[in-house]
C-alpha positions in Angstrom: 23.8 -23.7 -14.8 25.6 -20.4 -15.4 23.5 -17.8 -13.6 24.3 -14.1 -14.1 26.4 -12.3 -11.6 24.5 -10.0 -9.4 25.3 -6.6 -8.0 23.7 -4.9 -5.0 22.3 -1.5 -6.0 20.6 1.2 -4.1 17.7 3.4 -5.4 17.4 7.0 -4.3 13.9 7.8 -3.0 12.4 10.8 -1.3 13.0 10.5 2.4 10.5 13.1 3.6 8.9 11.9 6.8 7.2 13.2 10.0 9.9 13.3 12.7 7.5 13.3 15.7 4.4 11.3 14.7 2.6 11.6 18.1 3.0 15.4 18.3 2.0 15.8 14.7 -1.2 13.8 15.2 -2.1 15.7 18.4 -1.8 18.9 16.5 -4.0 17.6 13.7 -6.6 16.4 16.3 -6.6 19.8 18.0 -7.1 21.6 14.7 -9.6 19.3 13.0 -11.4 16.9 15.3 -14.9 18.3 16.2 -15.9 18.6 19.9 -17.2 15.3 21.3 -19.8 14.8 24.1 -18.3 13.7 27.4 -19.0 10.0 28.0 -19.6 9.3 24.4 -18.2 6.1 22.8 -16.0 6.2 19.7 -14.9 3.2 17.6 -11.5 3.4 15.9 -10.9 1.2 12.9 -7.8 -0.9 12.8 -7.1 -3.1 9.8 -4.7 -5.9 9.0 -2.1 -4.0 6.9 1.4 -3.3 8.2 1.2 0.5 8.5 4.3 2.1 10.1 3.8 3.8 13.4 0.2 2.7 13.6 0.5 1.4 17.1 1.9 4.8 18.3 -0.8 6.7 16.3 -3.7 4.7 17.6 -2.3 4.9 21.2 -2.0 8.7 20.8 -5.5 8.9 19.5 -6.9 6.8 22.3 -5.1 8.9 25.0 -6.3 12.1 23.3 -9.9 11.0 23.3 -9.7 9.8 26.9 -8.3 13.2 27.9 -11.6 14.7 26.5 -13.6 12.3 28.7 -14.6 10.2 25.7 -14.6 6.3 25.8 -12.8 4.9 22.7 -12.5 1.3 21.6 -10.7 -0.4 18.8 -12.7 -2.4 16.2 -11.0 -4.9 13.9 -11.9 -3.6 10.4 -10.4 -6.0 7.9 -13.1 -7.5 5.6 -12.5 -11.3 5.3 -8.9 -11.3 6.6 -8.1 -13.6 9.5 -10.3 -16.3 8.1 -13.2 -13.9 8.4 -13.7 -14.9 12.1 -13.5 -12.7 15.2 -10.9 -15.1 16.6 -8.7 -14.9 13.5 -9.0 -11.1 13.4 -8.2 -10.8 17.0 -5.0 -12.9 16.4 -4.0 -10.4 13.7 -4.6 -7.4 15.9 -2.6 -8.9 18.8 0.3 -9.7 16.4 0.3 -6.1 15.2 0.6 -4.9 18.8 -3.1 -4.1 19.6 -4.4 -5.5 22.8 -6.4 -4.1 25.7 -3.2 -4.1 27.8 -1.1 -2.1 25.3 -3.8 0.3 24.2 -5.6 1.0 27.4 -9.0 0.5 26.0 -11.2 -2.4 24.7 -10.1 -4.2 21.5 -13.1 -5.8 19.9 -13.7 -8.0 16.8 -17.0 -9.2 15.3 -18.3 -10.8 12.2 -21.8 -9.4 12.7 -22.9 -6.5 10.5 -26.0 -4.4 10.3 -27.6 -2.9 7.2 -27.8 0.8 7.7 -29.0 2.1 4.4 -28.7 1.9 0.6 -26.9 3.9 -2.1 -28.6 5.6 -5.1 -27.7 2.6 -7.2 -28.9 0.0 -4.8 -25.8 -1.0 -2.9 -26.3 -1.9 0.7 -24.5 0.0 3.4 -23.1 -2.6 5.8 -21.4 -1.7 9.2 -19.8 -3.7 11.9 -22.5 -4.1 14.5 -20.2 -3.0 17.4 -19.0 0.0 15.6 -22.5 1.1 14.6 -23.6 0.9 18.2 -20.9 3.5 19.2 -21.8 7.2 19.2 -19.3 7.8 16.5 -16.6 6.2 14.3 -13.1 7.4 13.4 -11.7 5.7 10.3 -8.0 5.4 10.0 -6.1 4.0 7.0 -3.2 4.4 4.7 -3.9 6.0 1.4 -2.2 4.3 -1.6 -2.6 2.7 -5.0 -4.9 -0.4 -5.0 -3.7 -3.7 -6.4 -6.8 -4.4 -8.5 -8.4 -1.2 -9.7 -7.7 2.3 -10.7 -9.7 5.5 -10.1 -9.8 8.8 -8.2 -10.3 6.9 -4.9 -8.5 3.6 -4.4 -7.1 2.2 -1.1 -7.9 4.6 1.8 -10.6 5.8 4.1 -13.5 5.1 1.7 -12.3 1.6 1.2 -11.9 1.2 5.0 -15.6 2.2 5.3 -16.7 -0.1 2.5 -14.7 -3.2 3.2 -13.2 -2.8 6.7 -16.5 -1.8 8.4 -18.6 -3.7 5.9 -16.7 -7.0 6.8 -17.1 -10.0 4.5 -20.4 -8.8 3.1 -19.1 -5.4 2.3 -16.0 -6.9 0.6 -18.1 -9.3 -1.4 -20.4 -6.6 -2.6 -17.5 -4.4 -3.7 -15.6 -7.1 -5.5 -18.7 -8.4 -7.4 -18.7 -5.0 -9.3 -15.4 -5.9 -11.1 -12.3 -3.8 -11.3 -13.7 -1.3 -13.8 -16.5 -0.3 -11.3 -14.7 -0.7 -8.0 -13.5 2.9 -7.6 -16.9 4.2 -8.4 -18.5 1.8 -5.9 -16.1 2.7 -3.1 -17.0 6.4 -3.7 -20.7 5.7 -3.7 -20.8 3.3 -0.7 -18.3 5.3 1.3 -19.9 8.6 0.4 -23.4 7.3 1.3 -22.1 6.0 4.6 -20.6 9.4 5.4 -24.0 10.9 4.9 -25.3 8.8 7.9 -23.4 11.1 10.2 -21.8 8.2 12.1 -18.3 9.0 10.9 -16.7 11.7 13.1 -13.5 12.0 11.2 -11.0 10.2 9.0 -7.3 9.9 9.6 -5.5 9.6 6.3 -1.9 8.4 6.3 0.6 8.5 3.4 3.9 6.7 3.6 7.1 7.5 1.8 9.1 5.0 -0.3 10.8 3.7 2.8 7.5 2.7 4.4 7.8 5.6 6.8 5.1 8.1 7.8 5.2 11.1 5.5 1.8 12.6 6.0 -1.0 12.4 8.7 -4.2 14.3 8.2 -7.3 14.4 10.3 -10.1 15.1 7.8 -13.7 16.2 8.5 -16.3 13.8 7.0 -17.5 16.2 4.3 -13.9 16.6 3.0 -12.9 12.9 3.0 -13.7 12.1 -0.7 -11.8 15.1 -2.1 -8.9 15.0 0.4 -8.4 11.3 -0.2 -8.0 12.0 -4.0 -5.4 14.6 -3.3 -3.5 12.3 -1.0 -3.7 9.4 -3.4 -1.8 11.5 -6.0 0.8 12.4 -3.3 1.2 8.7 -2.5 1.9 8.0 -6.2 5.0 10.2 -6.1 6.3 8.1 -3.2 5.5 4.7 -4.7 8.6 2.5 -4.9 9.2 0.8 -8.3 11.8 -1.4 -9.9 14.5 0.6 -11.7 14.0 -1.3 -15.0 10.8 -2.1 -16.8 11.7 -5.4 -18.5 13.0 -8.5 -16.7 13.5 -12.1 -17.6 13.3 -13.2 -13.9 12.2 -11.5 -10.7 13.1 -13.3 -7.5 11.0 -12.1 -4.4 12.4 -13.4 -1.1 9.3 -12.8 0.9 5.6 -12.2 0.4 2.7 -11.5 2.8 0.0 -9.2 4.0 2.5 -6.8 5.7 3.8 -5.9 2.3 0.6 -5.8 0.2 -3.0 -6.8 0.3 -2.1 -9.3 -2.4 1.0 -10.5 -0.7 3.1 -9.0 -3.5 2.1 -5.6 -4.9 0.7 -6.0 -8.5 1.9 -2.5 -9.3 5.5 -3.7 -8.8 5.0 -7.0 -10.6 3.1 -5.8 -13.6 0.6 -8.7 -13.0 -2.9 -8.6 -11.7 -4.2 -12.1 -12.6 -7.8 -10.9 -12.9 -9.6 -13.0 -15.5 -10.7 -11.0 -18.5 -8.6 -7.9 -17.5 -5.5 -7.2 -19.7 -2.3 -7.2 -17.8 -0.3 -3.9 -17.6 2.2 -3.3 -20.4 4.9 -2.3 -17.8 6.7 -3.6 -16.0 7.1 -6.7 -18.1 8.5 -9.7 -16.2 8.6 -13.1 -17.9 9.1 -15.3 -14.7 8.5 -14.7 -11.0 9.9 -16.9 -8.2 8.6 -16.3 -4.7 10.7 -18.0 -2.0 9.0 -17.5 1.4 5.8 -16.4 3.2 6.1 -13.8 6.0 5.1 -15.2 9.4 3.0 -12.0 10.0 0.6 -13.2 7.2 -0.6 -16.0 9.5 -0.7 -18.5 6.6 -2.6 -16.2 4.2 -0.8 -16.6 0.9 -3.1 -14.5 -1.2 -1.2 -13.5 -4.2 0.9 -16.7 -4.5 -0.8 -17.2 -7.9 1.0 -14.2 -9.2 4.2 -16.2 -9.2 5.4 -19.0 -11.5 7.7 -20.8 -9.1 7.8 -21.2 -5.3 9.4 -23.3 -2.6 8.4 -26.2 -0.3 9.1 -24.0 2.7 6.6 -21.4 1.5 4.0 -24.1 0.6 4.2 -25.7 4.0 3.2 -22.3 5.6 0.1 -21.8 3.5 -3.2 -21.9 5.4 -5.5 -22.8 2.5 -8.7 -21.9 4.4 -7.6 -18.3 5.0 -6.1 -18.0 1.5 -9.1 -19.3 -0.3 -11.5 -17.2 1.8 -9.6 -14.0 0.9 -9.4 -14.9 -2.8 -13.1 -16.0 -2.9 -14.2 -12.8 -1.3 -12.2 -10.7 -3.8 -13.4 -13.1 -6.6 -9.8 -13.2 -7.9 -9.4 -16.9 -7.6 -6.3 -17.0 -9.9 -4.3 -15.4 -7.1 -4.6 -18.5 -4.9 -3.4 -20.9 -7.5 -0.2 -22.7 -6.5 2.9 -22.2 -8.8 5.5 -25.0 -9.4 6.9 -26.0 -6.1 10.6 -26.7 -5.8 12.5 -28.0 -2.8 14.8 -25.1 -2.2 15.4 -21.4 -3.2 18.2 -22.6 -5.4 16.1 -25.0 -7.3 13.2 -22.5 -7.7 15.6 -19.8 -9.1 17.3 -22.3 -11.4 14.0 -23.7 -12.7 12.8 -20.2 -13.4 15.9 -19.5 -15.5 15.8 -22.9 -17.2 12.1 -22.3 -18.2 13.3 -19.5 -20.5 15.4 -21.9 -22.6 18.1 -19.3 -23.1 21.3 -20.2 -24.8 23.1 -17.6 -22.7 21.5 -17.7 -19.2 24.4 -15.7 -17.8 23.2 -12.7 -19.8 19.6 -12.8 -18.6 17.9 -9.8 -17.0 17.3 -10.7 -13.4 16.4 -8.8 -10.2 16.2 -10.1 -6.6 14.2 -8.1 -4.1 13.4 -8.6 -0.4 9.7 -7.9 -1.0 7.6 -5.6 -3.1 7.3 -2.9 -0.4 11.0 -2.4 0.3 12.8 -1.6 -2.9 15.5 0.8 -1.9 18.1 -2.0 -2.1 18.0 -4.9 -4.6 20.2 -7.1 -6.7 20.5 -6.7 -10.4 22.3 -8.8 -13.0 25.3 -7.1 -14.4 23.7 -6.9 -17.8 21.2 -4.4 -16.3 23.7 -2.1 -14.7 24.4 0.1 -17.8 20.6 0.8 -18.0 20.0 2.2 -14.6 19.8 6.0 -14.2 21.5 8.5 -11.9 19.1 7.7 -9.0 20.6 4.2 -8.7 24.0 3.6 -7.3 25.9 0.3 -7.5 27.0 -0.8 -4.0 29.0 -4.0 -4.7 30.9 -5.6 -7.5 28.9 -8.3 -9.4 29.0 -11.6 -7.6 27.6 -15.1 -8.1 24.4 -16.2 -6.6 25.1 -17.7 -3.2 23.2 -20.3 -1.2 23.6 -22.0 2.2 23.8 -25.7 2.8 20.0 -26.0 2.7 19.8 -24.2 -0.6 18.5 -20.9 0.8 19.5 -17.8 -1.0 21.9 -15.7 1.2 21.3 -12.3 -0.4 20.0 -9.8 2.1 21.0 -11.9 5.1 
């Protein structure tokens, strides 16, 4: 088949970032963390997302608290991820660099929650039992667009309270509301939990388009809702997108939890696969081929159902139990459905092109990306090059798709 020739291009994104993350965080803590009683215990939430510099930030926070004669500990706060078990979540924490040896404090996981109250509309406030038994909790999370719902509060500190601390029960309760009510539910549950007085502070992180730390803010509990809304708008300005809105084929080399909660960010794909909810009008992509699953996802292939074609190597890495639990908890079961499985990258890409039944396949609109998080560099078919704006520079002359002897795509290698 005559596939289009592809050129490597580079997008120009804002490169604003914090140069010294540790010093910046210490300054924020000095300015905004309230005084804590000597000998008190503080739980620090750590989730499963691949947040840049998080190990350094958590380590800095721990050392700061210890210098104030406070006893911190890390609590795994990740809903149903890791198979929803303490062992699975501990495996994720260790893989991210969080252990008692590296952090200098206890690292704990639990599936037990306690009910600590109710919201005005009858939602239950769930909290990880170990975290609730602490004298206080510091919630830390990245603030960004969510992959399933829209609203003034999306992914961030309130969602960490609702789902991270709420574990599987909190996640189930949230997702049962449906996408149209999830932002309001996060606000209500998170806000009601803040009223318990258990949250000492929130640490909100915003990353730039290069997955680098651009903002760190230590936020008092009574300001978390409004400050998170402001930082969500900031994050939208950084959000990396494809340089064109319409594609015939998108090839994604790698998916996984390190790149998005859905393995592939729905905001990049223009697909949500939520039954009964219309798909976004842009971007519009006719076929998606996903080639591999990142090892850091530990077999969780949530989001594979967003694609149309995949490979045998990816399928062999899928842990169905972890994947199904994640999708059952979210209620978005379509995201666990397996696409057509081909033996190699080459066959998956070729099949995606053939499925369009084009008389001129060499003129199709195709893009190849490493993953949906890192979009600075990507390959575009030569037919797309006249459409890109001044923020995109062409790095190479158009070249044919290249594969190794095993049929693996060699772009980005």
